[in-house]
C-alpha positions, 0 to 999 in steps of 0.5 A: 514447546510450540508455545515457546517457539511462537514467541521466539518467532513472532517478531519475524512473523510480525515484520513479514506480515507488515511487509506483505501487507505494505507490498499489497498496499502499494500493488493496490494503489498502483492498480487504482493509478492505472485504472484511472488513467485508462479512463482518462482522468489526469494526474491531478484527479488521481492525486486527489483520489489516492490521497483520499481512498488510502490516506496518503500525503501530497509527497507519497501520492506524487510517488505513484504518478 
């Protein structure tokens, strides 16, 4: 019975896990941006740093700036 329930719930659980991972990643990137700004880095330096560290495109990186 437990296995059957897990099979039914697995897609929903996976979706929640992915959503949680995305949210954690967003918070991590924003924390990196905030920290680099506090240390006086300009947006062009921060853009390159988060693109390299998190594998972001230019467009995605811009959303965090």
